[in-house]
C-alpha positions in Angstrom: 10.2 13.3 1.3 9.9 13.9 -2.2 13.7 12.4 -3.3 12.5 9.1 -1.5 9.0 9.6 -3.3 11.0 10.3 -6.8 12.8 7.0 -5.6 10.1 5.0 -5.7 7.8 6.5 -8.1 9.6 8.7 -11.2 12.0 5.3 -12.1 13.0 6.4 -15.1 14.4 9.8 -14.1 15.3 13.1 -14.3 16.4 12.7 -17.9 13.4 10.7 -18.9 10.0 13.3 -20.6 8.8 15.2 -18.0 11.3 14.6 -15.3 11.9 18.3 -14.4 8.0 19.0 -14.3 8.1 15.5 -11.7 10.8 16.8 -9.6 8.3 19.9 -9.1 5.3 18.4 -8.9 6.1 16.3 -6.2 8.1 18.3 -4.0 4.8 20.7 -3.6 2.7 17.5 -3.1 5.0 16.6 -0.1 3.0 19.2 2.0 -0.4 18.1 0.6 -0.1 14.1 1.1 0.8 15.3 4.6 -2.0 17.5 5.0 -4.7 14.8 2.9 -3.4 12.2 4.9 -4.1 13.2 8.6 -7.8 13.3 7.4 -8.2 10.1 5.6 -7.3 8.8 9.2 -10.8 10.2 10.4 -12.6 7.7 8.1 -11.4 4.4 8.2 -14.4 2.4 7.3 -15.4 3.6 4.2 -13.5 0.3 2.1 -13.6 0.9 -1.5 -12.3 -2.0 -2.7 -15.6 -4.2 -1.4 -17.3 -1.8 -3.3 -15.6 -2.2 -6.9 -18.4 -4.2 -8.5 -21.0 -1.3 -8.3 -19.0 0.7 -10.2 -21.6 -0.2 -13.2 -19.7 1.7 -16.4 -16.5 0.2 -19.1 -13.3 1.3 -17.0 -9.8 0.7 -18.4 -7.4 0.5 -16.0 -3.8 1.6 -17.0 -0.1 1.8 -15.8 3.5 1.7 -17.1 5.4 -1.0 -17.1 8.1 0.5 -14.6 5.9 1.1 -12.1 6.4 0.7 -9.2 4.8 -3.7 -8.5 2.6 -2.8 -6.2 0.6 -0.7 -8.9 0.4 -3.0 -11.2 -0.9 -5.7 -8.7 -3.2 -2.9 -8.0 -4.2 -2.5 -11.6 -4.4 -6.6 -11.6 -6.4 -6.4 -9.6 -9.0 -3.4 -10.4 -9.8 -5.6 -13.7 -10.7 -8.6 -12.1 -12.7 -6.9 -9.6 -14.5 -5.2 -12.1 -17.1 -6.0 -14.2 -16.4 -4.6 -17.0 -12.9 -3.7 -16.4 -9.7 -4.0 -19.4 -6.6 -3.3 -18.2 -3.3 -1.5 -20.6 0.3 -1.9 -19.8 2.3 1.3 -21.1 6.0 -0.3 -22.2 9.0 2.4 -20.9 6.6 4.8 -18.8 6.6 4.7 -14.6 4.0 5.9 -12.2 3.8 9.3 -14.7 2.5 8.2 -17.4 1.0 11.4 -18.5 4.1 12.9 -18.3 6.1 10.3 -19.6 3.5 9.0 -23.0 1.2 11.5 -22.7 0.8 9.9 -27.0 0.3 6.9 -25.9 -2.6 7.6 -22.6 -4.3 10.0 -24.9 -4.6 6.8 -27.4 -5.7 4.8 -24.8 -8.3 6.9 -23.3 -9.9 8.2 -26.4 -10.0 4.6 -27.5 -11.7 3.7 -24.1 -14.3 6.4 -25.0 -15.3 5.9 -28.7 
């Protein structure tokens, strides 16, 4: 399962920044994810998407340009559906953006919080 996850979400591979750490993290999280998904199955009536308009604070939506295409679609939906949202796409980053481009992410977050 971890190898499949890495092939989908860590498209920049092991040699990109954070690659070895990402591999370790994904392997350790595989077991936790199975447990969490079975827990979520007990709450099928909790639809977060229908409640997005209730968020009343500015939101920064950030994703990498090498992330899975579905993440870009989710980011676009969040920016469109949240009342005060701003989206940023970080170049040369996949799903593990904090490990691939930490300086850029920190700059974006600090700018958003300022």
